[in-house]
N, C-alpha and C positions, 0 to 999 in steps of 0.2 A: 735661617731664613734664607731661602735662595734669593739671589739678586735679581731685580726685576725693573721694568720701565715704571717710573712713577709719575712722571709728567713729559708731555710734548708740547714744545712752544714755538711759534714762528710769528714773523710779522711780514706783510707784503711790502712795507716800506721801512727801510732801516731807520731805526730811532723811534718809530712810531709804537703805539701800544702792543704788547706782546699778546698773542691769542693762543688759547690751549686747544689742542687737537686730540682726539681719541686715537687717531692712527694717521700714518702719512707713509707715502712711498719715499723711499731714500735712493737717489741716483748719485753718480760720480760726483755731481755738481751741489749735492746736498739735497735738501727737500725742495722740490719744484715750486716756485712761487715765493719762497722765502727770500727776503730781501730782493724782490723783483726790481725795486725801485730805491733810489737813494737821492739825497739833497746835496746841493752844493751852494756855496755862498757866492758873494759877489766878486770873489777872486777866482771862482771856478774850482775851488777845493772842496771836498766832500765834508759835510758837517753832520752831526748826529745829536742825540740828546746829551752826550757827554758835555757839550758846550751849551746846548740849547735845551734846557730842561723841559718846557712846556709841550715839546713834541710828544712825549709819552703819553700824554692826555688825548691824542688823537687816534681814532681807530680807523684802520683802513681796511676795506673789503675789495679783493681784486679777483675777478673771474676771468681768468686767461683764456678760456674757450671763447667766451662771449666777447671778450676784448673791452671789458668795462672795469672803472675803479670807482670807488666812493670813498669820501673821507668824512667821518662824523666828529663833530667838535663838541667840547663840554657844554656849550650853551645850547645844543641841540641842532645847530645848523649843520646842514650836509651839503657837500658839493660833490656831485656824481656825473659820470658821462663816459663816453667812449675814449679809449686810449689811443690818442692820435700823437705819432712821433714826428718831430722836426729832423733837420739834417744833423749828422753827427758832429759833435764839437770835442775839442781837446778839454779834458778835466782831469783833476788830480785825486785819486782815491788813495789816501794815506800817502805811501812813498811811491805809487804807482801812477804814472802818466798813462792816460787811455783816451779812446774815442768812445763818446756814448751820445744817445740821442735824448734831447728834451722832450719832456711830455707837454703837449699843447693843452690849452684850456685854462680854466680858472684854479687849478689845483695849486699851483706855485703861489699865486697871489693870495689865496685863502691860508695857506700855512705861514705865508710871510706875516699876514696881518694877526693870525693868532698868536705867533711868537713875538711880534713886534721887535724883530731882530734883523733889520736890514732886507736885502733882497734874496730871498731863498728861491731856488730853482729846483723843480722835480726832473729827475732823469731816469730812464730806464736802464737797468743793468745790462750790458751787452751780452750777447749769447756766449762769447768766448770768455766771459768774466762774470761769475755770479757776484751779488753784492755783500758777500760775507767777507769779513776782513782778510782772511788768509788764503782765499781762493780754494782750489781743490785740496791743497795739503791740510786745510782745516774746514772741510766742507761741513762738518757737523761737530757739536760739542757735548761733553758730559760732565755732570756733577753729581756727587753722591748726596743723598739727604743727610748722612752722618757728618759730611763736612759742613753742612749748614748748621747742625746742631753744635758742632765743635766751635764755630764762629760765634754762635750765641753765647755759649759758655765764656769764650774770651771776652766778649763784650759785657757780660754780667747782666744782659737783659732777660726779662721774664717771657717776653712774647718771642715766637719763632722769627728766624730771619727770612723775609720773603724771598723765594727763589727767583722771582722776577728781575731782581736787582741785577742779576748776573746774565741774563739774556741767553741762557743755555738751550740748546735743542732738546736733550734729553736729560731728565733727572733719574737716577738710580737709587732704589732702595735695597737694603739688605747687604751693604758693604760697610766696612769700617771706615772711620773719618779718614778722608784723604787716600783711601785705598786706590782710587783711580790714578794717583801718581805713580804707582807701581806698574801700571800699564804701558808706559812709555816705550815705543818700538816693539810693542806686541800686538797680536791680532785679537780682536774681541768681537763676539758675536752679540748683535743687539737685535732681537726679534729674528727677522729673515735676513738682515744685512750684516755684511762682514766688514769691520773697520780695522784700520791700523792706526794705532795712537800715535801721533806725530809730535806733540808737544804740550807744554803746560799753557793755559790760558793766564796771562799776566793781567792784572786789573789796574782800571784807571777810575778817575772821579765818577763816572757813570754810576758806579756801584753805590755811591753815596746818597743818590736820589731817590726818592719815593716813587715806586713804579706807577702811580695812577696820576700823579700831578707833576712830577719832576722836581719837587722842592727838596733840597738838601736837608737830610734829617738823620743821618747815620754816619759814624765815623769808620766807614769800612775800612779804608786804607790804613788808618791808624791801629785798628784792631789786627788786621793781617800782618802789619809790619811787626807788632809785637811778639808774634809767635811764627812767622812765615818768611822773614826776611831772609834767613840764612840757609833755608832748605835748598837743595839742589834743584835748579829749574832752568827752563829754556827761555823764560820771560820772567821779569820781576814781579814779586808779590803774586805768586801763583795761585789759583783758586779754580780748580776743574782743569779738563784737558780738551784738546781738539784732535780731530782724526780725519784721516782720508778714507774714502769709501772704496774698498777692494772689490766687493760683490754688492751691487744694489739689492733692494729687497724691502718688504713691507715691515713697518714696526707699529705695534699696537700697545696701548696701555696694558701693563701687567705682563708683557712678553719678556722671557728669560733674558738676562745679561751675564756674560761670562767669557773667560779667555777661551779662545778657539783652539 
């Protein structure tokens, strides 16, 4: 079986519910609109569903051309409106200090109330820095379906492992388990886009959360540690890889994937 794209997933707001796509355009900054917004806490530090599980229950819809954003909550409530930005402020995004603009309106208050977790504020990712964790060096991510099956075997579960736990841009079917690890520092063609695989994706506690409600329900890190702790890697507990975009292009479900 030839390797091919099996899923495409993005989210307009980092930490909120992932959304499936049939096709996307990939640029040097990743998929336009993916992680276009992010949240910070009362200290001005970026937060996501790793720390605040209920975020994954919220569905965001962003129309960049119209300049609108909507947030749909599990109880059926919706907050929607134009994206109006305030003056840039200093915020921390992981280990990076940067300037970003807060989003005005009711979005922040609605997310804070939903999560019951202090004062959350919604910011727009600045043009010079996308909202993905690794910037351009890891503008998109890839994970093989076979790696998910290997993890299921390790866990001894009957049900498949939900790929949304890992919040990867592209899934790839037709590979061996963890074959994507062998692509490090190599060029890979995904649909019409050319990628350079730049590193492993190390895993955190977010992967233990159920992707629809954020409840911790799977010992992902325990299972990964049991068979992945000592493998060569650029980040601890690797599962999947991240990549730089060398040549932009369109990627569709079913598109071929392979070494260039």
